[in-house]
MARTOR-35448 format. One record per residue (C-alpha): residue in one letter; x, z, y. Coordinates in nm, 3 decimals. Example, Ala and Ser with C-alpha at 12.3 -4.5 7.8 and 13.67 -1.06 7.14 Angstrom:
+------+---------+---------+---------+
| code |       x |       z |       y |
+------+---------+---------+---------+
|    A |   1.230 |   0.780 |  -0.450 |
|    S |   1.367 |   0.714 |  -0.106 |
+------+---------+---------+---------+
END
This chain:
+------+---------+---------+---------+
| code |       x |       z |       y |
+------+---------+---------+---------+
|    M |  -0.007 |   0.007 |   0.001 |
|    W |   0.280 |   0.082 |   0.244 |
|    K |   0.423 |  -0.268 |   0.156 |
|    M |   0.104 |  -0.430 |   0.264 |
|    A |   0.078 |  -0.212 |   0.572 |
|    F |   0.446 |  -0.318 |   0.659 |
|    W |   0.348 |  -0.677 |   0.613 |
|    A |   0.028 |  -0.644 |   0.822 |
|    Q |   0.241 |  -0.504 |   1.097 |
|    Q |   0.481 |  -0.763 |   1.106 |
|    M |   0.216 |  -1.023 |   1.102 |
|    C |   0.043 |  -0.866 |   1.430 |
|    K |   0.368 |  -0.865 |   1.604 |
|    W |   0.385 |  -1.253 |   1.513 |
|    C |   0.036 |  -1.295 |   1.676 |
|    L |   0.129 |  -1.119 |   1.990 |
|    S |   0.451 |  -1.338 |   2.021 |
|    V |   0.284 |  -1.644 |   2.007 |
|    K |   0.090 |  -1.523 |   2.330 |
|    S |   0.396 |  -1.351 |   2.497 |
|    V |   0.699 |  -1.536 |   2.428 |
|    S |   0.707 |  -1.910 |   2.354 |
|    V |   0.578 |  -2.161 |   2.086 |
|    A |   0.925 |  -2.231 |   1.977 |
|    H |   1.012 |  -1.890 |   1.931 |
|    S |   0.669 |  -1.839 |   1.741 |
|    V |   0.791 |  -2.114 |   1.499 |
|    Q |   1.083 |  -1.921 |   1.420 |
|    Q |   0.895 |  -1.624 |   1.351 |
|    L |   0.645 |  -1.802 |   1.120 |
|    R |   0.950 |  -1.951 |   0.928 |
|    R |   1.106 |  -1.621 |   0.863 |
|    T |   0.787 |  -1.449 |   0.732 |
|    Q |   0.640 |  -1.771 |   0.547 |
|    R |   0.746 |  -1.631 |   0.186 |
|    T |   0.577 |  -1.307 |   0.233 |
|    W |   0.262 |  -1.432 |   0.375 |
|    T |   0.235 |  -1.698 |   0.064 |
|    Q |   0.259 |  -1.340 |  -0.174 |
|    L |  -0.021 |  -1.175 |   0.035 |
|    N |  -0.278 |  -1.468 |   0.069 |
|    G |  -0.166 |  -1.746 |  -0.151 |
|    L |  -0.176 |  -1.959 |   0.137 |
|    S |   0.138 |  -2.148 |   0.320 |
|    V |   0.201 |  -2.088 |   0.711 |
|    L |   0.269 |  -2.441 |   0.742 |
|    S |  -0.085 |  -2.531 |   0.649 |
|    L |  -0.189 |  -2.281 |   0.931 |
|    L |  -0.015 |  -2.469 |   1.185 |
|    G |  -0.154 |  -2.791 |   1.079 |
|    A |   0.196 |  -2.947 |   1.132 |
|    D |   0.068 |  -3.253 |   1.339 |
|    N |   0.208 |  -3.128 |   1.629 |
|    H |  -0.148 |  -3.098 |   1.777 |
|    F |  -0.162 |  -2.702 |   1.674 |
|    L |   0.202 |  -2.651 |   1.813 |
|    Q |   0.125 |  -2.822 |   2.150 |
|    R |  -0.176 |  -2.632 |   2.196 |
|    G |   0.034 |  -2.330 |   2.180 |
|    L |  -0.152 |  -2.177 |   1.884 |
|    K |  -0.410 |  -2.097 |   2.140 |
|    T |  -0.683 |  -2.067 |   1.864 |
|    C |  -0.513 |  -1.808 |   1.650 |
|    G |  -0.346 |  -1.609 |   1.953 |
|    S |  -0.664 |  -1.512 |   2.100 |
|    L |  -0.872 |  -1.455 |   1.733 |
|    P |  -0.854 |  -1.115 |   1.564 |
|    L |  -0.634 |  -1.125 |   1.265 |
|    G |  -0.917 |  -1.138 |   1.005 |
|    N |  -1.045 |  -1.448 |   1.158 |
|    C |  -0.728 |  -1.626 |   1.166 |
|    L |  -0.659 |  -1.529 |   0.796 |
|    R |  -1.011 |  -1.572 |   0.665 |
|    S |  -0.998 |  -1.662 |   0.286 |
|    T |  -1.017 |  -2.043 |   0.231 |
|    N |  -1.215 |  -2.240 |  -0.028 |
|    S |  -0.999 |  -2.387 |  -0.275 |
|    S |  -1.241 |  -2.623 |  -0.429 |
|    N |  -1.271 |  -2.806 |  -0.141 |
|    G |  -0.935 |  -2.774 |  -0.019 |
|    R |  -1.046 |  -2.670 |   0.349 |
|    F |  -0.952 |  -2.372 |   0.590 |
|    L |  -1.267 |  -2.213 |   0.813 |
|    S |  -1.210 |  -2.019 |   1.110 |
|    S |  -1.529 |  -1.850 |   1.205 |
|    E |  -1.449 |  -1.848 |   1.592 |
|    S |  -1.343 |  -2.214 |   1.616 |
|    N |  -1.548 |  -2.381 |   1.330 |
|    L |  -1.254 |  -2.598 |   1.305 |
|    I |  -1.195 |  -2.778 |   0.955 |
|    S |  -0.880 |  -2.936 |   0.875 |
|    P |  -0.801 |  -3.104 |   0.503 |
|    V |  -0.512 |  -2.954 |   0.341 |
|    N |  -0.367 |  -3.281 |   0.239 |
|    S |  -0.334 |  -3.362 |   0.592 |
|    C |  -0.146 |  -3.066 |   0.691 |
|    Q |   0.100 |  -3.104 |   0.392 |
|    Q |   0.183 |  -3.455 |   0.504 |
|    Q |   0.294 |  -3.338 |   0.825 |
|    A |   0.397 |  -2.970 |   0.760 |
|    E |   0.738 |  -3.053 |   0.640 |
|    V |   0.896 |  -3.065 |   0.972 |
|    I |   1.287 |  -3.018 |   0.985 |
|    P |   1.412 |  -2.898 |   1.289 |
|    S |   1.699 |  -3.073 |   1.429 |
|    A |   2.051 |  -2.895 |   1.470 |
|    D |   1.997 |  -2.872 |   1.849 |
|    D |   1.656 |  -2.698 |   1.797 |
|    K |   1.812 |  -2.442 |   1.548 |
|    T |   2.080 |  -2.369 |   1.819 |
|    L |   1.809 |  -2.358 |   2.096 |
|    Y |   1.597 |  -2.084 |   1.869 |
|    E |   1.916 |  -1.888 |   1.789 |
|    D |   1.984 |  -1.874 |   2.172 |
|    W |   1.614 |  -1.746 |   2.225 |
|    E |   1.670 |  -1.499 |   1.973 |
|    D |   1.944 |  -1.332 |   2.145 |
|    I |   1.766 |  -1.330 |   2.482 |
|    W |   1.554 |  -0.954 |   2.569 |
|    P |   1.382 |  -0.876 |   2.888 |
|    S |   1.625 |  -0.706 |   3.140 |
|    S |   1.621 |  -0.349 |   3.207 |
|    A |   1.714 |  -0.152 |   3.501 |
|    L |   1.932 |   0.104 |   3.255 |
|    D |   2.129 |  -0.221 |   3.106 |
|    E |   2.504 |  -0.208 |   3.196 |
|    I |   2.637 |  -0.487 |   3.406 |
|    S |   3.006 |  -0.588 |   3.497 |
|    E |   3.152 |  -0.517 |   3.847 |
|    E |   3.131 |  -0.867 |   3.925 |
|    E |   2.755 |  -0.906 |   3.866 |
|    A |   2.733 |  -0.575 |   4.060 |
|    V |   2.893 |  -0.693 |   4.341 |
|    Q |   2.688 |  -1.024 |   4.367 |
|    I |   2.357 |  -0.818 |   4.387 |
|    V |   2.219 |  -0.850 |   4.758 |
|    A |   1.973 |  -0.570 |   4.808 |
|    E |   1.742 |  -0.586 |   5.128 |
|    P |   1.710 |  -0.297 |   5.338 |
|    P |   1.363 |  -0.134 |   5.235 |
|    L |   1.092 |  -0.121 |   5.488 |
|    P |   1.033 |   0.230 |   5.621 |
|    F |   0.735 |   0.396 |   5.557 |
|    T |   0.716 |   0.541 |   5.912 |
|    S |   0.903 |   0.482 |   6.215 |
|    F |   0.935 |   0.567 |   6.575 |
|    T |   1.042 |   0.217 |   6.668 |
|    L |   0.884 |  -0.141 |   6.638 |
|    G |   1.259 |  -0.263 |   6.603 |
|    D |   1.279 |  -0.138 |   6.215 |
|    Y |   1.006 |  -0.388 |   6.142 |
|    V |   1.116 |  -0.702 |   6.305 |
|    D |   1.326 |  -0.832 |   6.011 |
|    H |   1.019 |  -0.760 |   5.779 |
|    S |   0.724 |  -0.909 |   6.024 |
|    E |   0.708 |  -1.292 |   6.092 |
|    T |   0.451 |  -1.164 |   6.389 |
|    L |   0.704 |  -0.936 |   6.549 |
|    S |   1.021 |  -1.167 |   6.534 |
|    K |   0.827 |  -1.449 |   6.694 |
|    L |   0.693 |  -1.233 |   6.957 |
|    V |   1.049 |  -1.103 |   7.039 |
|    L |   1.143 |  -1.511 |   7.064 |
|    L |   0.833 |  -1.536 |   7.329 |
|    G |   0.981 |  -1.243 |   7.518 |
|    V |   0.785 |  -0.981 |   7.441 |
|    D |   0.931 |  -0.605 |   7.497 |
|    L |   0.878 |  -0.404 |   7.198 |
|    S |   1.024 |  -0.110 |   7.362 |
|    K |   0.744 |  -0.095 |   7.596 |
|    V |   0.476 |  -0.222 |   7.354 |
|    E |   0.525 |   0.074 |   7.115 |
|    K |   0.462 |   0.311 |   7.401 |
|    R |   0.115 |   0.189 |   7.420 |
|    P |  -0.136 |   0.364 |   7.205 |
|    K |  -0.203 |   0.215 |   6.867 |
|    A |  -0.045 |  -0.122 |   7.001 |
|    G |   0.245 |  -0.107 |   6.735 |
|    Q |  -0.014 |  -0.065 |   6.449 |
|    L |  -0.209 |  -0.347 |   6.567 |
|    L |   0.080 |  -0.594 |   6.582 |
|    L |   0.174 |  -0.501 |   6.239 |
|    T |  -0.146 |  -0.573 |   6.100 |
|    L |  -0.170 |  -0.917 |   6.252 |
|    D |  -0.087 |  -1.236 |   6.088 |
|    F |   0.112 |  -1.492 |   6.307 |
|    E |  -0.050 |  -1.798 |   6.177 |
|    K |  -0.429 |  -1.667 |   6.115 |
|    D |  -0.438 |  -1.420 |   6.443 |
|    V |  -0.162 |  -1.484 |   6.687 |
|    R |  -0.130 |  -1.848 |   6.693 |
|    K |  -0.482 |  -1.943 |   6.812 |
|    R |  -0.487 |  -1.678 |   7.074 |
|    L |  -0.161 |  -1.763 |   7.232 |
|    L |  -0.305 |  -2.105 |   7.242 |
|    F |  -0.602 |  -2.012 |   7.401 |
|    L |  -0.391 |  -1.833 |   7.662 |
|    K |  -0.203 |  -2.169 |   7.732 |
|    D |  -0.537 |  -2.345 |   7.778 |
|    V |  -0.655 |  -2.086 |   8.046 |
|    G |  -0.339 |  -2.145 |   8.264 |
|    V |  -0.079 |  -1.883 |   8.141 |
|    E |   0.244 |  -2.051 |   8.156 |
|    D |   0.494 |  -2.024 |   7.877 |
|    N |   0.737 |  -1.820 |   8.074 |
|    E |   0.468 |  -1.565 |   8.159 |
|    L |   0.339 |  -1.515 |   7.769 |
|    G |   0.615 |  -1.265 |   7.691 |
|    P |   0.544 |  -1.036 |   8.006 |
|    F |   0.157 |  -1.089 |   7.984 |
|    L |   0.176 |  -0.956 |   7.577 |
|    T |   0.417 |  -0.688 |   7.684 |
|    Q |   0.154 |  -0.540 |   7.912 |
|    N |  -0.149 |  -0.616 |   7.712 |
|    P |  -0.084 |  -0.680 |   7.337 |
|    Y |  -0.402 |  -0.573 |   7.279 |
|    I |  -0.577 |  -0.923 |   7.343 |
|    L |  -0.404 |  -1.042 |   6.999 |
|    G |  -0.666 |  -0.846 |   6.846 |
|    E |  -0.969 |  -0.947 |   7.058 |
|    D |  -1.240 |  -1.170 |   6.918 |
|    M |  -1.185 |  -1.535 |   6.993 |
|    E |  -1.566 |  -1.595 |   7.065 |
|    A |  -1.567 |  -1.286 |   7.318 |
|    L |  -1.252 |  -1.406 |   7.522 |
|    E |  -1.403 |  -1.787 |   7.533 |
|    T |  -1.730 |  -1.594 |   7.658 |
|    R |  -1.548 |  -1.409 |   7.929 |
|    V |  -1.381 |  -1.726 |   8.080 |
|    A |  -1.715 |  -1.904 |   8.065 |
|    Y |  -1.871 |  -1.618 |   8.275 |
|    L |  -1.577 |  -1.650 |   8.539 |
|    K |  -1.647 |  -2.026 |   8.562 |
|    S |  -2.017 |  -1.979 |   8.600 |
|    K |  -1.918 |  -1.745 |   8.902 |
|    K |  -1.765 |  -2.066 |   9.070 |
|    F |  -1.403 |  -1.950 |   8.986 |
|    G |  -1.190 |  -2.279 |   8.982 |
|    K |  -0.941 |  -2.316 |   8.694 |
|    E |  -0.637 |  -2.244 |   8.906 |
|    A |  -0.809 |  -1.923 |   9.011 |
|    I |  -0.891 |  -1.847 |   8.671 |
|    A |  -0.541 |  -1.913 |   8.594 |
|    R |  -0.409 |  -1.673 |   8.877 |
|    M |  -0.619 |  -1.417 |   8.782 |
|    V |  -0.547 |  -1.375 |   8.420 |
|    S |  -0.168 |  -1.426 |   8.447 |
|    K |  -0.175 |  -1.158 |   8.762 |
|    A |  -0.399 |  -0.934 |   8.569 |
|    P |  -0.337 |  -0.928 |   8.185 |
|    F |  -0.617 |  -0.693 |   8.118 |
|    L |  -0.883 |  -0.892 |   8.296 |
|    L |  -1.000 |  -1.086 |   7.975 |
|    S |  -0.963 |  -0.770 |   7.773 |
|    F |  -1.308 |  -0.681 |   8.000 |
|    S |  -1.672 |  -0.724 |   7.876 |
|    V |  -1.886 |  -0.986 |   8.066 |
|    E |  -2.085 |  -0.670 |   8.149 |
|    R |  -1.827 |  -0.476 |   8.298 |
|    L |  -1.661 |  -0.790 |   8.494 |
|    D |  -2.030 |  -0.834 |   8.653 |
|    N |  -2.048 |  -0.470 |   8.754 |
|    R |  -1.691 |  -0.480 |   8.951 |
|    L |  -1.775 |  -0.810 |   9.126 |
|    G |  -2.109 |  -0.672 |   9.223 |
|    F |  -1.950 |  -0.338 |   9.351 |
|    F |  -1.714 |  -0.538 |   9.585 |
|    Q |  -2.032 |  -0.767 |   9.701 |
|    K |  -2.245 |  -0.467 |   9.766 |
|    E |  -2.057 |  -0.146 |   9.820 |
|    L |  -1.812 |  -0.302 |  10.057 |
|    G |  -2.082 |  -0.540 |  10.223 |
|    L |  -1.859 |  -0.882 |  10.145 |
|    S |  -2.018 |  -1.205 |  10.100 |
|    V |  -1.992 |  -1.403 |   9.789 |
|    Q |  -1.712 |  -1.609 |   9.904 |
|    K |  -1.498 |  -1.335 |  10.061 |
|    T |  -1.580 |  -1.121 |   9.726 |
|    R |  -1.430 |  -1.439 |   9.530 |
|    D |  -1.139 |  -1.490 |   9.742 |
|    L |  -1.062 |  -1.120 |   9.749 |
|    V |  -1.042 |  -1.090 |   9.359 |
|    V |  -0.848 |  -1.422 |   9.336 |
|    R |  -0.556 |  -1.270 |   9.583 |
|    L |  -0.544 |  -0.946 |   9.378 |
|    P |  -0.697 |  -0.978 |   9.056 |
|    R |  -0.619 |  -0.623 |   8.958 |
|    L |  -0.906 |  -0.484 |   9.174 |
|    L |  -1.103 |  -0.606 |   8.858 |
|    T |  -0.920 |  -0.404 |   8.618 |
|    G |  -0.780 |  -0.100 |   8.811 |
|    S |  -0.961 |   0.234 |   8.872 |
|    L |  -1.263 |   0.193 |   9.144 |
|    E |  -1.169 |   0.545 |   9.274 |
|    P |  -0.859 |   0.482 |   9.475 |
|    I |  -1.057 |   0.168 |   9.638 |
|    K |  -1.359 |   0.387 |   9.719 |
|    E |  -1.101 |   0.664 |   9.869 |
|    N |  -0.913 |   0.420 |  10.083 |
|    W |  -1.255 |   0.250 |  10.212 |
|    Q |  -1.368 |   0.606 |  10.318 |
|    V |  -1.029 |   0.683 |  10.481 |
|    C |  -1.058 |   0.383 |  10.679 |
|    Q |  -1.393 |   0.442 |  10.800 |
|    V |  -1.371 |   0.841 |  10.862 |
|    E |  -0.992 |   0.930 |  10.905 |
|    L |  -0.888 |   0.598 |  11.060 |
|    G |  -1.179 |   0.549 |  11.271 |
|    F |  -1.221 |   0.178 |  11.189 |
|    R |  -1.559 |  -0.005 |  11.197 |
|    R |  -1.735 |  -0.149 |  10.894 |
|    N |  -1.679 |  -0.494 |  11.007 |
|    E |  -1.326 |  -0.440 |  11.087 |
|    I |  -1.241 |  -0.296 |  10.768 |
|    Q |  -1.390 |  -0.609 |  10.585 |
|    H |  -1.181 |  -0.811 |  10.804 |
|    I |  -0.845 |  -0.596 |  10.725 |
|    V |  -0.961 |  -0.633 |  10.351 |
|    S |  -1.008 |  -0.982 |  10.336 |
|    K |  -0.675 |  -1.056 |  10.482 |
|    I |  -0.487 |  -0.758 |  10.312 |
|    P |  -0.639 |  -0.675 |   9.991 |
|    K |  -0.356 |  -0.450 |   9.888 |
|    I |  -0.503 |  -0.202 |  10.161 |
|    L |  -0.767 |  -0.091 |   9.916 |
|    T |  -0.500 |   0.027 |   9.684 |
|    A |  -0.243 |   0.163 |   9.912 |
|    N |  -0.104 |   0.522 |   9.897 |
|    K |  -0.343 |   0.700 |  10.121 |
|    R |  -0.057 |   0.922 |  10.259 |
|    K |   0.157 |   0.608 |  10.361 |
|    L |  -0.159 |   0.433 |  10.538 |
|    T |  -0.241 |   0.738 |  10.734 |
|    E |   0.094 |   0.777 |  10.852 |
|    T |   0.151 |   0.408 |  10.928 |
|    F |  -0.167 |   0.412 |  11.106 |
|    D |  -0.086 |   0.736 |  11.305 |
|    Y |   0.251 |   0.590 |  11.431 |
|    L |   0.095 |   0.270 |  11.538 |
|    H |  -0.200 |   0.393 |  11.684 |
|    N |  -0.087 |   0.714 |  11.834 |
|    V |   0.256 |   0.659 |  11.919 |
|    M |   0.273 |   0.300 |  12.010 |
|    G |  -0.065 |   0.284 |  12.152 |
|    I |  -0.192 |  -0.008 |  12.004 |
|    P |  -0.593 |   0.005 |  11.981 |
|    H |  -0.804 |  -0.070 |  11.659 |
|    H |  -0.922 |  -0.403 |  11.751 |
|    I |  -0.550 |  -0.555 |  11.783 |
|    L |  -0.465 |  -0.373 |  11.446 |
|    T |  -0.770 |  -0.528 |  11.288 |
|    H |  -0.634 |  -0.877 |  11.396 |
|    F |  -0.280 |  -0.790 |  11.277 |
|    P |  -0.348 |  -0.591 |  10.960 |
|    Q |  -0.038 |  -0.730 |  10.824 |
|    V |   0.138 |  -0.439 |  11.000 |
|    F |   0.009 |  -0.193 |  10.701 |
|    N |   0.219 |  -0.377 |  10.455 |
|    S |   0.552 |  -0.332 |  10.629 |
|    K |   0.788 |  -0.032 |  10.598 |
|    L |   0.726 |   0.241 |  10.848 |
|    L |   1.100 |   0.330 |  10.908 |
|    R |   1.126 |  -0.081 |  11.014 |
|    V |   0.836 |  -0.035 |  11.261 |
|    K |   0.993 |   0.305 |  11.391 |
|    E |   1.343 |   0.138 |  11.463 |
|    R |   1.235 |  -0.179 |  11.618 |
|    H |   0.972 |  -0.002 |  11.827 |
|    M |   1.226 |   0.268 |  11.951 |
|    F |   1.475 |  -0.007 |  12.035 |
|    L |   1.229 |  -0.205 |  12.253 |
|    A |   1.141 |   0.102 |  12.415 |
|    F |   1.482 |   0.186 |  12.496 |
|    L |   1.526 |  -0.162 |  12.655 |
|    G |   1.177 |  -0.125 |  12.834 |
|    R |   1.036 |  -0.425 |  12.625 |
|    A |   0.786 |  -0.245 |  12.420 |
|    Q |   0.481 |  -0.391 |  12.522 |
|    Y |   0.197 |  -0.481 |  12.274 |
|    D |  -0.104 |  -0.562 |  12.512 |
|    P |  -0.174 |  -0.929 |  12.502 |
|    A |  -0.330 |  -0.898 |  12.860 |
|    Q |   0.007 |  -0.800 |  12.988 |
|    P |   0.322 |  -0.983 |  13.051 |
|    S |   0.595 |  -1.021 |  12.773 |
|    Y |   0.353 |  -0.941 |  12.527 |
|    I |   0.512 |  -0.868 |  12.156 |
|    S |   0.277 |  -0.956 |  11.873 |
|    L |   0.270 |  -0.711 |  11.588 |
|    D |   0.322 |  -0.983 |  11.334 |
|    K |   0.673 |  -1.084 |  11.520 |
|    L |   0.770 |  -0.725 |  11.537 |
|    V |   0.744 |  -0.682 |  11.144 |
|    S |   0.811 |  -1.001 |  11.032 |
|    M |   1.101 |  -1.158 |  11.150 |
|    P |   1.459 |  -1.083 |  11.021 |
|    D |   1.684 |  -0.859 |  11.237 |
|    E |   1.902 |  -1.163 |  11.423 |
|    V |   1.584 |  -1.354 |  11.541 |
|    F |   1.439 |  -1.026 |  11.645 |
|    C |   1.736 |  -0.910 |  11.847 |
|    T |   1.787 |  -1.251 |  12.022 |
|    E |   1.432 |  -1.381 |  12.066 |
|    I |   1.219 |  -1.035 |  12.096 |
|    A |   1.478 |  -0.766 |  12.217 |
|    K |   1.687 |  -1.007 |  12.405 |
|    A |   2.019 |  -0.820 |  12.278 |
|    S |   2.260 |  -0.877 |  12.020 |
|    V |   2.257 |  -0.744 |  11.662 |
|    K |   2.558 |  -0.528 |  11.750 |
|    D |   2.355 |  -0.361 |  12.027 |
|    F |   2.090 |  -0.290 |  11.801 |
|    E |   2.320 |  -0.145 |  11.541 |
|    K |   2.487 |   0.072 |  11.771 |
|    F |   2.172 |   0.195 |  11.898 |
|    L |   2.026 |   0.280 |  11.518 |
|    K |   2.351 |   0.491 |  11.475 |
|    T |   2.248 |   0.712 |  11.774 |
|    L |   1.924 |   0.814 |  11.584 |
+------+---------+---------+---------+
END
């Protein structure tokens, strides 16, 4: 009985080898166990193969996939046929015997012998020093990291974003921006959004800085992005205006249509601006649509209450200098105080020359004191030797000295040393 069990075990191993190794190896195993199987079943292994090469070419698929009992089912010796209960294929014994005696060539025997010596490699196998030095191991991908630089070599998305000029050291400081980029596929996710930004009007050299500031746009829904651009077009913003707005305010297209509409409504209603002035305002300073509204509301109140400008004067100043809505409150009040209370410039002149609020206060002080020293500090347009505020702050020192102060640059420098 133990012999029968042993040979049954061998037979099972052969069936498994047919599926996992190769047909040629299986044939070799069949030839080794041919005699034993003949004693057990009185049936030649070669008659199982059919030996017409059709059975071999099929890779022993039938027997390899059937239970052992079905493959070795007893035959009917009277009619010389072998039946398989699964395949229902009937093959004459005589036909099998005519083609079964196929003697392999010397090359085939060598090949079979070589295959017998090949075993699956194992991590525990010993290798030579020459083989060891040829093994190139890539650095493992870190499970956690505090910098995106560790993943650049492993991520096509990150490596191509770096080539575009994206500063990953700044991106990784933004909440969940690094995790987002690591989950994006460049071909499926990033490429189409880059092409979209280029179609909107973002220049190639602007893509890197744009994505550095707003990497989240790479995860935005494409349909939502297209809807937001369509909304801006519906509000009569031209193609160039949209390109400027998107480029200067990278978070603009991350705002929903409802939020954009509320922002435009705020400037039109709360500030009392016309539709055209509202459109011009946000084109000149697009970040008014994406920044906080609190500084804007505060500066508007400062201009009205503390500085004493009328509503229409503020509207004119804002339309000329939009930055005054986001300017530092302290700087704004100090500049106005010096212009109005020290230099004596009234509100209506400041309203016509609001560019002075964008100038450095130190420059205004130095030039005014030099003109006052020379007796030329005259800012009333109704008086002779009038000096406009625009010329006072916009001209370089050489032109200011020769044309406005009627003095040399050396004289101006000497005066500054006395301060």
